[in-house]
C-alpha positions in Angstrom: 0.0 0.0 0.0 1.4 3.4 -1.0 1.0 6.6 1.0 -0.1 9.9 -0.4 2.4 12.7 -0.2 1.5 16.4 0.2 1.8 17.1 -3.6 -0.7 14.2 -4.4 -3.0 15.4 -1.6 -3.0 18.9 -3.0 -3.8 17.7 -6.5 -6.6 15.5 -5.2 -8.1 18.4 -3.2 -7.9 20.7 -6.2 -9.7 18.0 -8.3 -12.5 17.7 -5.7 -12.8 21.5 -5.6 -13.2 21.7 -9.3 -15.8 19.0 -9.3 -17.7 20.9 -6.7 -17.8 24.0 -8.9 -18.9 22.3 -12.1 -22.2 23.5 -13.3 -25.3 21.4 -13.6 -26.6 20.8 -17.2 -28.4 23.9 -18.4 -27.7 25.8 -15.3 -25.2 28.6 -14.5 -22.7 28.3 -11.7 -23.5 31.9 -10.8 -27.1 31.0 -9.8 -27.9 31.8 -6.2 -27.8 28.9 -3.8 -31.0 28.9 -1.8 -29.8 27.2 1.3 -31.3 29.6 3.9 -34.9 30.6 4.7 -35.8 34.1 3.5 -38.8 36.4 3.3 -39.4 37.9 -0.2 -41.2 41.3 0.3 -43.7 42.1 -2.5 -42.7 45.7 -2.2 -39.1 44.9 -3.2 -40.1 43.0 -6.4 -39.8 45.4 -9.3 -42.4 45.1 -12.1 -41.0 44.6 -15.6 -43.2 45.6 -18.5 -43.7 43.1 -21.4 -45.5 43.0 -24.7 -49.3 43.8 -25.1 -49.5 45.5 -21.6 -48.3 42.3 -19.8 -45.9 42.8 -16.9 -43.9 40.4 -14.7 -42.5 40.7 -11.2 -39.5 38.5 -10.4 -39.6 36.9 -7.0 -36.6 34.6 -6.8 -34.5 32.0 -8.6 -31.7 29.6 -7.7 -30.8 26.1 -6.7 -32.2 24.6 -3.5 -29.9 22.8 -1.0 -31.5 19.6 -2.3 -30.3 20.3 -5.8 -33.5 21.4 -7.6 -33.6 24.7 -9.6 -36.5 26.9 -8.7 -37.8 30.1 -10.3 -40.7 32.1 -9.1 -42.4 35.2 -10.7 -45.7 36.9 -10.9 -47.4 37.8 -14.2 -50.0 40.5 -14.8 -51.9 39.6 -18.0 -54.4 42.1 -19.4 -57.9 40.9 -20.5 -57.9 39.0 -23.8 -54.2 38.4 -23.8 -51.9 35.4 -23.8 -48.4 35.6 -22.3 -47.0 33.6 -25.2 -48.1 30.8 -27.7 -48.6 27.3 -26.3 -45.2 25.7 -25.6 -43.4 22.8 -23.8 -40.3 22.9 -21.5 -38.4 20.4 -19.5 -39.2 22.0 -16.1 -42.5 21.4 -14.3 -44.5 24.4 -13.1 -47.3 25.5 -10.8 -49.6 28.5 -11.5 -51.2 30.0 -8.4 -54.1 32.2 -9.5 -54.3 35.4 -7.5 -56.8 37.5 -9.5 -58.8 37.2 -12.7 -60.1 34.4 -14.9 -57.8 32.3 -17.2 -58.5 29.7 -19.7 -55.8 27.0 -19.5 -55.0 24.5 -22.3 -52.9 21.6 -21.1 -52.2 18.9 -23.7 -55.5 19.6 -25.4 -57.6 19.7 -22.3 -59.1 23.1 -21.6 -60.4 24.5 -18.3 -61.1 27.8 -16.6 -59.3 28.8 -13.4 -60.2 31.5 -10.9 -58.6 33.2 -7.9 -57.3 30.5 -5.4 -57.0 27.8 -8.1 -53.7 26.1 -8.8 -52.6 24.6 -12.1 -49.8 22.0 -12.3 -48.1 21.5 -15.7 -45.8 18.4 -15.9 -42.5 18.4 -17.8 -42.8 18.4 -21.6 -46.6 18.9 -21.7 -47.8 21.3 -24.4 -49.6 24.1 -22.5 -50.9 27.7 -22.9 -53.2 30.1 -21.3 -55.3 33.2 -22.0 -57.0 35.8 -19.8 -60.7 35.3 -20.6 -61.9 37.7 -17.8 -63.0 41.3 -18.0 -60.0 42.7 -16.1 -56.3 41.9 -15.5 -55.3 38.4 -14.3 -52.5 38.1 -11.8 -50.8 34.7 -11.1 -47.6 33.4 -9.7 -45.5 30.8 -11.6 -43.3 28.4 -9.6 -41.0 26.6 -12.0 -39.0 23.6 -10.7 -36.2 21.9 -12.7 -33.8 22.6 -15.5 -35.5 25.3 -17.7 -35.2 24.4 -21.4 -37.8 24.9 -24.1 -38.6 21.7 -25.9 -39.2 22.1 -29.6 
């Protein structure tokens, strides 16, 4: 049995350190690590204008201590608008409806959701939504997993 000298130990520690900093597939190594509890104040979340009167409010994003990537934002969608055409992505997501009435299309199944309702969309399912109410709709999106659009 051979013993490890200081030089070999240093090289081994450097190799382990580089493994620890390797990025996860589709994720950036500069993403925040969400390892501590935190309160996200609504007043501190700036609103970002989007197309057709839509606006989004970023809440948070980063990697949990258990390894999952999570991104949360709120969307304000004007009456009659869609945030984007129906699409698929690798992450799963929850919509938490705060205000308004939305028509949801999930893999060809349509339904109407109202304040307090929650929609779950599984990974790679074709989905879309439209505000079918008279006023703006506000909803939170909680996305979990690697975020890639699937063609």
